[in-house]
C-alpha positions as CSV (number, residue, x, y, z in Angstrom):
1,M,32.9,-58.3,65.2
2,D,33.9,-55.7,67.6
3,A,36.7,-53.8,67.2
4,D,37.0,-52.8,70.5
5,V,37.8,-56.7,71.3
6,Y,40.2,-57.3,69.5
7,P,43.2,-55.0,68.5
8,Q,44.3,-53.8,65.6
9,E,47.1,-55.3,64.6
10,V,45.1,-58.8,64.9
11,L,42.5,-56.9,62.7
12,A,45.7,-56.1,59.9
13,D,46.9,-59.3,59.5
14,E,43.4,-60.9,59.1
15,E,42.8,-58.0,55.8
16,P,42.9,-60.2,52.4
17,K,46.3,-60.1,50.8
18,Y,44.4,-59.3,47.2
19,L,43.8,-55.9,49.0
20,R,47.6,-54.8,49.7
21,R,49.7,-53.6,46.9
22,Q,51.6,-56.0,44.8
23,K,55.1,-56.0,43.7
24,P,54.7,-55.7,39.8
25,L,56.4,-58.2,38.3
26,E,59.4,-57.9,35.6
27,I,58.5,-59.4,32.1
28,K,61.3,-59.8,29.7
29,R,60.7,-58.7,26.1
30,R,62.7,-60.6,23.2
31,K,64.7,-57.3,21.5
32,F,65.0,-59.2,18.4
33,G,61.3,-60.3,17.4
34,R,60.1,-61.1,13.3
35,K,58.4,-57.8,13.6
36,A,61.3,-56.2,14.1
37,W,63.5,-57.9,12.1
38,M,61.2,-57.0,9.2
39,T,61.2,-53.7,10.2
40,Y,64.6,-53.6,9.9
41,L,65.3,-55.0,6.7
42,R,62.7,-52.8,5.5
43,V,64.4,-49.5,6.2
44,S,67.7,-51.1,5.8
45,L,66.8,-51.3,1.6
46,W,65.3,-47.9,1.7
47,I,68.2,-46.8,2.8
48,L,70.5,-48.5,0.3
49,T,68.1,-48.0,-2.6
50,G,68.6,-43.7,-2.0
51,A,72.7,-44.0,-1.4
52,G,72.3,-46.8,-4.8
53,L,70.0,-44.2,-6.9
54,V,72.7,-41.2,-4.8
55,A,75.8,-42.8,-6.0
56,G,73.7,-43.4,-9.9
57,G,73.2,-40.0,-10.6
58,Y,76.3,-38.7,-9.4
59,F,78.0,-40.7,-12.2
60,I,75.5,-40.2,-14.9
61,S,75.6,-36.4,-13.9
62,N,79.4,-37.0,-13.8
63,F,79.9,-38.7,-17.5
64,L,77.1,-36.1,-19.0
65,L,78.9,-32.9,-17.9
66,H,82.4,-34.1,-18.7
67,A,82.3,-37.1,-20.8
68,P,84.1,-36.3,-24.1
69,A,81.2,-37.1,-26.1
70,M,78.9,-34.7,-25.0
71,A,81.7,-31.7,-25.5
72,L,80.9,-28.8,-28.2
73,V,84.4,-29.2,-30.1
74,H,83.7,-28.6,-33.3
75,P,82.0,-25.5,-35.4
76,E,79.8,-27.9,-37.2
77,Q,77.7,-29.2,-34.3
78,I,76.5,-25.6,-34.2
79,H,73.3,-25.8,-37.0
80,I,72.5,-22.1,-38.0
81,T,69.3,-21.7,-39.8
82,G,67.4,-18.8,-41.2
83,N,70.3,-16.3,-41.8
84,R,70.5,-15.1,-45.1
85,Y,72.6,-11.4,-44.1
86,V,73.6,-13.0,-40.2
87,Q,77.0,-13.6,-40.8
88,P,77.7,-17.1,-39.4
89,A,81.1,-16.0,-37.9
90,S,79.4,-13.3,-35.9
91,V,77.1,-16.3,-33.9
92,L,79.8,-19.0,-33.8
93,G,81.8,-16.5,-32.2
94,I,79.1,-16.0,-29.0
95,F,79.6,-20.0,-28.5
96,A,83.9,-19.9,-28.2
97,A,83.5,-19.2,-24.5
98,D,81.7,-23.1,-24.5
99,R,84.5,-24.8,-26.3
100,N,85.1,-28.4,-24.9
101,H,82.3,-28.4,-22.3
102,S,79.8,-30.3,-22.2
103,V,76.3,-29.2,-24.1
104,L,74.3,-29.1,-20.9
105,R,76.7,-26.5,-19.7
106,I,76.0,-24.1,-22.4
107,P,73.6,-21.5,-20.8
108,I,71.0,-21.8,-23.7
109,E,68.6,-17.9,-22.7
110,E,72.1,-16.5,-22.5
111,R,73.4,-17.5,-25.7
112,R,70.3,-16.5,-27.2
113,R,70.0,-12.5,-25.6
114,Q,73.2,-12.3,-27.0
115,I,72.2,-13.6,-30.8
116,E,69.3,-11.2,-30.3
117,S,71.8,-8.3,-30.1
118,L,73.6,-9.0,-32.9
119,P,72.2,-5.5,-35.9
120,W,70.8,-8.3,-38.1
121,V,69.0,-10.4,-35.8
122,E,65.0,-10.0,-34.6
123,Q,64.4,-13.0,-32.8
124,A,66.3,-16.0,-32.1
125,T,65.8,-19.4,-30.7
126,V,68.2,-21.7,-29.0
127,R,68.5,-25.1,-28.4
128,R,70.4,-28.7,-27.6
129,A,70.4,-31.3,-29.5
130,L,71.8,-34.5,-27.2
131,P,74.5,-35.8,-27.3
132,N,76.8,-33.1,-28.5
133,R,75.0,-30.3,-31.0
134,I,72.9,-26.8,-30.6
135,E,70.5,-25.9,-33.1
136,I,69.7,-22.1,-33.5
137,E,66.7,-20.9,-35.3
138,I,67.4,-17.2,-36.7
139,T,64.6,-14.4,-37.9
140,E,66.1,-11.9,-39.3
141,R,65.2,-8.1,-39.2
142,T,63.3,-6.6,-42.7
143,P,64.9,-3.3,-43.6
144,I,62.0,-1.3,-45.1
145,A,64.6,1.8,-46.3
146,F,68.2,3.1,-46.6
147,L,69.3,5.2,-44.3
148,R,71.7,7.9,-45.3
149,D,73.4,9.8,-42.1
150,G,76.2,12.1,-43.4
151,S,77.8,10.5,-46.2
152,E,77.3,7.1,-45.0
153,M,74.0,4.8,-46.4
154,S,73.0,2.1,-44.5
155,L,69.4,0.1,-44.5
156,V,67.0,0.9,-41.7
157,D,64.2,-0.8,-40.6
158,A,60.6,-0.4,-38.8
159,Y,61.4,-0.2,-35.8
160,G,64.4,2.8,-36.6
161,M,67.2,-0.6,-35.9
162,I,70.1,0.8,-37.9
163,L,71.5,-2.6,-40.1
164,E,74.8,-2.3,-41.9
165,R,74.0,-3.0,-45.8
166,P,75.7,-6.4,-46.5
167,L,77.8,-7.4,-49.0
168,K,75.2,-9.2,-50.6
169,G,72.0,-8.4,-51.7
170,D,69.6,-6.5,-53.6
171,F,67.6,-3.4,-52.3
172,H,65.3,-1.3,-53.9
173,F,63.8,1.2,-51.8
174,P,63.6,5.0,-50.8
175,V,66.3,6.8,-48.9
176,V,64.9,8.4,-45.3
177,S,67.4,11.1,-43.4
178,G,66.7,12.9,-40.6
179,I,67.4,10.1,-38.4
180,S,70.8,8.8,-36.8
181,A,72.4,6.2,-34.2
182,G,72.7,8.4,-31.8
183,M,68.9,8.9,-31.7
184,P,67.4,7.7,-28.7
185,I,65.8,4.1,-30.3
186,D,62.2,5.3,-29.5
187,E,62.8,8.3,-31.3
188,R,63.6,6.4,-34.3
189,E,61.1,3.6,-34.4
190,R,58.4,6.5,-33.6
191,R,59.9,8.5,-37.2
192,M,60.0,5.2,-39.1
193,E,56.4,4.6,-38.4
194,L,55.6,7.9,-39.4
195,F,57.2,6.5,-43.2
196,A,55.7,3.8,-42.6
197,G,52.3,4.5,-43.1
198,F,53.5,7.1,-45.4
199,I,54.5,4.5,-47.7
200,R,51.4,2.8,-47.7
201,Q,48.8,5.2,-47.4
202,I,50.4,6.6,-50.8
203,Q,50.1,3.5,-52.2
204,A,46.9,2.9,-51.6
205,A,45.6,6.2,-53.0
206,H,47.9,4.7,-56.6
207,P,49.6,1.5,-57.0
208,G,53.4,2.0,-58.1
209,A,53.5,5.6,-56.0
210,T,56.4,4.2,-54.0
211,E,58.6,4.1,-57.3
212,Q,58.0,8.3,-57.5
213,V,59.5,8.6,-53.9
214,S,63.0,9.4,-54.2
215,E,64.4,10.7,-50.6
216,V,62.0,11.0,-47.3
217,D,63.4,13.8,-44.9
218,L,62.5,13.1,-41.4
219,S,64.4,15.2,-39.6
220,N,60.9,17.1,-38.4
221,A,58.5,14.4,-36.6
222,E,55.5,17.1,-37.5
223,D,56.4,17.2,-41.1
224,L,57.6,14.5,-43.1
225,R,58.9,15.9,-46.5
226,A,59.7,13.9,-49.5
227,M,61.0,13.7,-52.9
228,L,59.2,12.7,-55.6
229,T,59.8,12.0,-59.3
230,G,58.1,11.2,-62.4
231,L,54.9,13.0,-61.8
232,P,52.6,13.9,-64.6
233,G,54.4,16.8,-66.0
234,G,51.0,18.1,-67.3
235,G,52.4,20.4,-70.2
236,A,54.9,22.0,-67.9
237,P,57.5,24.0,-69.8
238,G,60.9,21.7,-69.9
239,A,58.7,18.8,-68.3
240,V,60.2,15.4,-70.4
241,T,57.0,12.8,-70.6
242,S,56.3,9.8,-71.4
243,G,52.5,9.1,-71.3
244,D,50.7,9.9,-68.3
245,W,53.8,9.0,-66.0
246,G,56.1,10.3,-67.2
247,Q,59.8,11.3,-65.4
248,T,60.4,15.1,-65.6
249,E,64.0,16.6,-64.6
250,T,63.1,18.6,-61.8
251,P,62.9,15.8,-58.5
252,L,59.9,17.7,-56.0
253,L,59.8,18.8,-52.7
254,V,56.4,17.7,-51.1
255,H,55.6,19.0,-47.7
256,F,53.3,16.2,-46.5
257,G,52.7,16.9,-42.5
258,D,52.2,14.3,-40.2
259,S,48.8,12.1,-41.1
260,D,46.2,12.0,-43.5
261,F,49.0,11.3,-46.2
262,E,46.8,9.3,-48.9
263,A,44.4,11.9,-49.2
264,K,47.4,14.7,-49.9
265,Y,48.8,12.8,-51.8
266,R,45.1,12.5,-54.3
267,T,45.2,16.2,-54.3
268,L,48.9,16.4,-55.5
269,L,47.8,14.2,-58.3
270,E,45.1,15.3,-59.0
271,N,46.4,19.5,-59.2
272,I,50.2,19.1,-60.0
273,G,49.3,19.5,-63.6
274,Q,46.9,22.5,-63.6
275,W,50.0,23.6,-61.4
276,R,52.6,23.3,-63.8
277,A,50.4,24.5,-66.1
278,T,49.7,28.1,-64.2
279,A,52.8,28.5,-62.8
280,G,55.5,26.9,-64.2
281,R,58.6,24.3,-63.2
282,V,57.2,23.6,-59.5
283,E,60.3,23.3,-57.4
284,S,57.7,22.3,-54.1
285,V,54.6,22.2,-52.7
286,D,53.4,22.3,-48.9
287,L,49.9,20.4,-48.1
288,R,50.3,20.8,-44.4
289,F,47.5,23.6,-44.6
290,S,44.2,22.6,-44.5
291,R,42.0,22.8,-47.7
292,E,45.0,24.4,-49.2
293,A,48.4,23.8,-50.7
294,V,51.7,26.6,-51.0
295,V,53.3,25.9,-54.5
296,N,56.4,27.8,-55.5
297,P,57.8,27.2,-58.7
298,E,61.1,26.9,-59.6
299,N,62.1,29.1,-62.1
300,A,63.1,32.7,-60.8
301,G,61.5,34.0,-64.3
302,V,57.4,34.0,-63.5
303,S,55.5,37.3,-62.7
304,Q,54.7,38.6,-59.1
305,Q,52.0,37.2,-59.0
306,G,49.7,35.6,-56.3
307,F,46.2,33.6,-57.4
308,V,43.5,31.6,-55.6
309,Q,43.0,28.7,-57.1
310,K,38.9,27.2,-56.4
311,P,38.3,23.2,-56.9
312,M,38.9,21.5,-60.3
313,H,35.9,22.3,-61.8
314,A,36.4,26.2,-61.4
315,A,38.5,28.4,-63.3
316,P,41.5,30.6,-60.8
317,V,41.1,33.5,-59.7
318,H,43.9,35.9,-59.9
319,K,45.1,38.9,-57.9
320,A,48.1,40.9,-57.8
321,A,50.7,40.5,-55.4
322,K,51.8,43.4,-53.3
323,K,55.5,44.2,-54.4
324,P,58.5,42.9,-52.0
325,G,60.5,44.9,-50.1
326,K,64.0,45.7,-51.1
327,K,65.2,42.6,-48.7
328,A,62.8,40.0,-49.8
329,A,63.4,41.3,-53.7
330,Q,65.9,38.4,-54.5
331,H,63.5,35.5,-52.5
332,A,60.2,37.3,-54.0
333,T,61.6,36.3,-57.7
334,K,61.4,32.4,-57.2
335,S,58.0,32.7,-55.0
336,H,54.9,31.7,-56.7
337,V,52.2,30.7,-53.9
338,A,49.1,29.4,-54.9
339,K,46.2,28.4,-52.9
340,R,44.0,25.3,-53.7
341,S,40.5,24.5,-52.0
342,V,40.4,21.0,-51.0
């Protein structure tokens, strides 16, 4: 068809209607269909369940935290085991602030630390036993010596912890001195480790050797000084003996240094008899020097001479000592130096 013959308006009226833009039809949807109702019901059930759990949890927790049946009321509700010297009253006093409170409100970890701060307590375990009990298990410290601090006598363990002597208790230990409560705990521990090593090594050198140790001076960490009694007399003048291990009247002060205690103690046992036979009653022996021992006799009537002692199989070789000066005369009358090859 020729477009020039027909006007454009006519042609426009004859266009197919399906090419024209149609007005959209409005579709009305149902607001509350079956699926929507199921969704709303499911959400409502979850909300109600959550609210019920919250409410139940609140009432249960309120009951557990405030119910009289859960409260710590009587001291009998605190059960303590493992204590021999720790007084129960000192432990119960820690829980005084928890009286009439639920056991669930008691700070267990804090109470454990407070119990372990007691001097005799080395370790403690604290736990709840529902509905209303507290169980405490205590591991006590083990003392290894008496501690002399001035006129006071207490106990001390291997870690340097000073312990008050209990009213009841049978202890048989050597006495140590040279440490005090004013000394830092790490320094006390270091010196008590020295003492423990000394006791262990001399016991290995001679079973029962600790029975001869009456006191140990730890004031110098580089020189452990022990007062020994009951060593072999070796025929020393004035010694009261009974068999090989007689109880001598005079204690012997021995400087052991800070190491090799077993070998030094063996040296002392092997030679104390000969030293006493040669020098008389001996008041002290210094074993700190390598391969020799310095011996000072107690009585002042010995002759003014020193001697170098060879090993036990050889006879001692004597040398004349120099005459002491005027100021040293008094001290020289009491000193007699013996050197022994070890």
